[in-house]
Each structure stands twice: as C-alpha cells, then as structure tokens.
N, C-alpha and C positions, 0 to 999 in steps of 0.2 A: 096667528093665524087661520085664514078661513077654508074652513076642508072639501066645499062645498062641489065650487066645480068639479073634483079628483070625483068625491062620492060618486054624483052624474056618469063622471070616464065613466067608472068604474060597470053603472049597472045597463049604460050599452049594450045591444049585442053584437056578438065579432060579426056575421052574417050582414046587421048597419054597416056597422062601421068600416065592414068590407064597402059595401053599394056607396056609399057616401064618399069614399076616397075616390072611386075610377069615374065617378062625378065628376067633381073634380077636376081629376086625372084627364075630359074628355075637353070639359073649359077650357083648361090655361092649355091643350095640348100637350103635357105631362108625356111621354114615351112611358112608361106604366107608375100604377100606385100599387100598394101592396101593403098593407098592416102585418107582423109577423111576428109570432112570440116566436124564440126558440125552445123556452120550457114547455112547450103547450106544441107548437107546430112540430110535423115533422122533420127528424134531422138532414141539413144538407148530407148528402154520399161525400165525402170525397177519396181520393189515395195521398201517398203520401209518400216523395221521392227523398231517397237521402242517398250516398254516397258513403263513405269510410268511417265517414266519423259518427254516433250514436247521440252526442247529447242534449242536440233536439227533438233524434228522433225518440226518444226512450222517455224524455220530458211530454212531448205530448201523448204520448200510448200509456203513461200512468196517470194523466190530468184525465183522458177517457175513459179509463180504470175509474178514474175517482166519481165520475160523473160530473166533472168538473168542464170537460170540454163540447157544448155542447152538436158534438157531429157524430155518422157512422161514419170509418172507416172502414171503407170497400178492401184495401191493399197497401201495401208496402211496396214501394217497388224502385232498386237498385240496382247500381251500376259498377255494385262491388257482392262479392260472394260471400255472405257472411257464415262463415261452417255449423252445423248442427246445436252441438250444444254449447250453445251461450245464452248469456239471460235475456236477448231479447229474440233469440228462435223459439226460444222456451214458450218467451212472454208470447210472443204470434199464433203460436202452435195452441196453447192451453186457452184462448179466447177463441177459435177459429181464422186468428188475419192471413192469408194472402200471403206469400213469401215470391218478389219477382226478382230472378238474378236473369240481366241483361246484358250480356257481358258486348266491346263494341268491338266487327269486323268489318270488313269492305264484303263479306258476304250478304250481310242482312242490312234493315234497316233498324236500328232500335226506335225511330220515335213512329214510326205503323204500327212495329209491338206495343210502344209505351202507350199510342192513341185506341188498341184494341184492347186494353186491359182498361177505358177509364173512359170508354165513353156514354159512362151510364151515371157519370157523378157531375154534380154541380158545380167544386171547381180542386182545380190541385193546390198540394203545401210544396214547395223547394226545401226540408226542411238540413240543409247542407249538404245538396244539391249538388254535385260540381262538375256538373256536365250544362252546357246551352241547349238551351231550347233552339232552333233558326225559330224563322218567322214562319213560315211554312205550316208547322207543327201549332205553332198558334191558333191559326188563323181555322184551320184544318178544327182544333180543337174548341174552337167560336167559347168558350168563358172562360172568366179570370186566374189566374196562378198565382202564387203569391207567394214569393221568396224572401228569406230572411239575409241580411248582406254583416258582415261581420265589422264593420267602418259601420263612419256619419258617411250614406251619401248629401247632394252629389262629390263630394270630394273621393280621392281613390276610389274610381269604379274598374270595375275587374277583380280575376282571381291573386292576383299579385300588390295589390298598393303600395306595400312598402317597394315595392319595385320604380317606380313613379316616380318615389322620393327619393332616388335617386338612387337607393340601396344598394352597397356593393357587400353585406353579410352574408355565410354559411347559411343555407336551406335548415336549418331544423327536418321537423320530422311531417308536419302541417302545413298547409295552408294560413291556418290559424298561431302557429307556432310563428313561422315569417311574423306574420304580420305585429304580435308581440312582442315578441326580439324588435326588430324594428321602433317599438316604438319607445321600447324600456330602456334600450341604448337611446335616445332622442331623448331621451324624459319629459315624453310629454303628461300633462297634467292629465285630461280630460280622454278614457277610451267610448265609443261608442257600437251603437246597431241599430240598422237600417230593417226595416218593415217594409216589402213596395210592391206593388206588380207588373210581373214582367211586363217587357214587351219589345217588340223587334231590339230596338236602342238598351245594350247594355247593358243594364241598371242605371236605367232611364227612365224608370216606368215608374207612376204615380208614387210615393210615399205614402205609405199607409202609418208609420210609428216609427217614432228614429227614442233612444234612452242611453245617457251619460252617464257614465261612474267614474269618482276621480279616483286619479292614483295620485304615487308621491315617490320619492325616494325608499322609504320604507317597504317600496312592494317587491320583488323576490322577481325574474321569469314566469316559472309557474305560478304563483299571487295572482299576477299579468293575465293568465291564458286560460285559466280560474271564471277573475272579473269578467274576463268578454264573452266568454260559454255562458256566464249565467245572464246577465246582457240579450244573451241575444233566444235564450230560454223567452226569461217576461216578453221583449220587443216581440217572436211570434209567435209562445199564447195570444196574448192584450188585446192582437190585430189581428187572431180568428176569430176571436171571440167580440169583438165593435164588431166584424164583417157580417161572420153569422147572428148578430142583432140590425143590423142595415145600418151601424154607426157608421159607415162606408162612402163617400162621395166620391170615385171616382175625377 
C-alpha cells in the first residue's frame, strides 16, 4: 500500500486546510465547511439531562473522567432530586460539575430555566431524560439535542412502546423494566436501542446510531434489563463520539 498521499496530508498546515475547505464551500455554495480534530481542538461544551435512571448518565460521566468522551460537561440537569450522599452526587461534587434539580409545577416554566442554564453549550444530551422538550424550546435553543431511545425507531415511538403493542401487563418500576417485561413475555429474540436527534415530532428525528442484541429463552427479566441498559449506554456513547468527530450528517 502506498502511504505517500497520507504523508502529504499530514504535512499540510492546519490553517491552509481550513482556507482550502472554505474556498471549496464557496465554490459549491455549501452552508459551512470546517475541519475538526477532537484531540486537538477545543472540546464541545455540553449539558446532560437525566431523570431517575442513572445508567446512561453514570456511563457518560465515567467515560468523560477517563478521557474517552471528547467533551466538556458544563452541568447535569434533572427533574429528579438526587440526595447528596449518592455515587452520582459525590462524583459531580468531586469534579465540580453543577447539578440542577428542576421540579415541574404550574407556577414556573422549566424549559425557561433549562435554557438559562444551557445557553453557552454546543449541544445537549438527553441521558434518559423522561420529559418531552417542546418545539418552542428547540427553536429557542437553536442547536442540536441528542436523545437515546430504548428500542428500534421508527417502531414503538414514545415512552411506553409496550402499550402500543397492546400489552395489558402490570407496570414494573420503570419504563425500561416495563419494556423488558413485555419483551420477555412476548418472547422476542432481538432487543435494541436508537440514538437520534430531537425534533418537534416525538421520537421522529434523524437517527444517528442503532444497536441490537440477541436474547433467548435463557434470559430472565433481569438479564433483559441489563442487556437493554448496556445497549443504551453503548449506543449513546458511540453517537456522541461520532457527532464530536463531525461524522454525523443530519
């Protein structure tokens, strides 16, 4: 294999690359053209939004701590009031990452509060945030919002996919447990997760990443939940990395 072209690329100055791509963008009337190297350039500043479930939030925090997530986490925002002496809160305090608990009430607009906290971020990540963001919020924020969905879109959109399939089972403790309970009872052979951009259409935004895993009669409800949570963590992590490396085209 001839590596000579690669060596030439490595020798080109960064400023020259930017200028050349800018010229190309003007030639073809492109909206924008840029070069970005996550290991060199300033990291994207993000905020993580989460509800009660911790698995995606904890996974992102630990990956960030280990240098595996090329972002700067400005804050964690939640509609769930986590008590102080928990592993999540101790982690945030140790790394001086602000935690904002925003309770929902008729007297205040939670979305206004969120916007005030994230105005200097580059994009948002919904790490199992179980609240629907309005079209007005998305327009006012004006930047990308990435969400993880516990299933394969476009099928079974929304928070209770098992209801759409006609399930009449007893609700377990969480939506994910409910989904896994339905899947377990139905005898499905594949479970999945989808990372997508948030739009005004519920769970209808462009898909960034999808992952699946095979299950069988050997699994029980607990192993179903564990596999589903692992898929969500992997799918969300991969999507964020791809986005930061400019390998995602909505």
